[in-house]
C-alpha positions as CSV (number, residue, x, y, z in Angstrom):
1,X,-52.4,59.8,4.0
2,X,-49.9,57.3,5.6
3,X,-47.1,55.8,2.9
4,X,-44.5,52.6,3.3
5,X,-41.3,53.5,4.1
6,X,-40.0,50.5,1.7
7,X,-41.7,51.1,-1.2
8,X,-43.1,54.6,-0.6
9,X,-46.6,53.6,-1.7
10,X,-49.9,55.3,-0.1
11,X,-51.1,52.7,2.8
12,X,-54.8,53.6,4.5
13,X,-54.6,55.3,7.8
14,X,-56.1,51.8,9.5
15,X,-53.6,49.6,7.4
16,X,-50.7,52.3,9.2
17,X,-52.3,52.1,12.7
18,X,-52.1,48.4,12.9
19,X,-48.5,47.9,11.4
20,X,-46.6,51.1,12.0
21,X,-44.1,50.9,14.3
22,X,-44.2,53.4,17.5
23,X,-42.4,56.4,15.5
24,X,-45.2,55.6,12.5
25,X,-42.7,53.8,10.1
26,X,-44.4,51.2,8.1
27,X,-41.4,48.9,7.0
28,X,-43.8,46.7,4.3
29,X,-47.1,46.9,3.1
30,X,-48.9,45.0,0.5
31,X,-47.9,46.6,-2.5
32,X,-44.1,45.6,-1.8
33,X,-44.4,42.4,0.5
34,X,-46.4,39.4,0.9
35,X,-49.2,39.6,3.7
36,X,-46.8,36.9,5.4
37,X,-44.1,39.4,5.7
38,X,-45.8,42.0,6.8
39,X,-46.9,39.9,9.8
40,X,-43.5,38.7,10.4
41,X,-41.9,42.1,10.5
42,X,-44.5,42.9,12.6
43,X,-44.1,40.3,15.3
44,X,-40.3,40.6,15.1
45,X,-40.9,44.4,16.1
46,X,-43.3,43.4,19.1
47,X,-41.2,40.2,20.3
48,X,-38.1,42.7,20.2
């Protein structure tokens, strides 16, 4: 099972597929960040 690189919490494989970067790293998860923060970190990663 995937883990958040920030807080080391377990996340679902589906969550990891959506929010992990191209190296499989998760910079935030529901356990350590508000959903808005997850969306913002994903947007920054995609936009560069």
